[in-house]
N, C-alpha and C positions, 0 to 999 in steps of 0.2 A: 643423624646417623653417625656412628663411630667407625673409624677405620683403624685397624690394628696394623702398625708399621713394623711391628717385630717380625723378623724373618727367622725361620728355623734353618739352621745349617745341617747338612748331612755330612757323614764321614763313613768311610768303609774300613772294615777290618777283614783279614783273612785268617783262617784256621786250616791247617793241614792235618787231617786225622785219618786213622785207620777206619775201615768201614764199620766195625763194631762199636765205635765210640761216637759216631756221628749223631745218631738219634738222641743220646743223652746230652750232647752239646747243644742240639737245636732246642730241646725242651728247656735247658738252662737259659738260653739266650731269649727265648720267648718269655720266660718269667721275668726277665729284666724290664720289659715293658716299653723301651724306647726304640725298638726295632721296627723299621719300615718295610724291609725286604730281606729275604734270605735266598741266596742263590747256591745251588750245589753244582759243583763242576767236577769232572774227572781229572786225573793227573795231567792230561795233555791240555787242559783248559776248556774243553767242550762243555757247555752248559747242559745239565741234565734236567734241572727243574728250578723254577723260580717260584718262591712263595711270597706273595705280597701279604703283609700283615696290616690289618686295620684295627682300630680300637675295639670294635665289636666282635673280633674274632677270638673267641675263648671257648673253653670247655669242649663240648661235643663237636663243635665246628672244626676243631683241630684234629679230630680222630682220622679222617681221610688223609690229612697231610702227614700225620705220623706213620700211617700205613705205607704211603707212597715213599717216604724217606727210608722206612725200614726195608722195603723192597729194593731200593737202589743200593742201600748200604750192604745188603746181603750179596750182591753181585760185584761190588766194587771193592778192591782191596785198599785203596786209598782215595780219599776225596778232599776237595777243597771247599770249605764253607765261606762264602763272601757275605758279609753282614753289612747292611746299610742302616746306620743309626742316625736319629735326629738329635740335635743339640739345640737347646733354647738360647 
């Protein structure tokens, strides 16, 4: 039996964007591929939605996520995107 002792580190980044640019930024982040979780917050810091991303979540599985993000972005003037990334 082999045990992998390598630990993945995580780090977070925050982006403050106008509502209309949020969906494009999320699509860009997802295509980077090393994202574990995306959290959308309003300007006051209240979490609106958390999107856990797994390796198998691609293509059509992301359509409901994009729809939810689009709906939130339509009602919010400014949002904060918190991105949790993994680093080997």
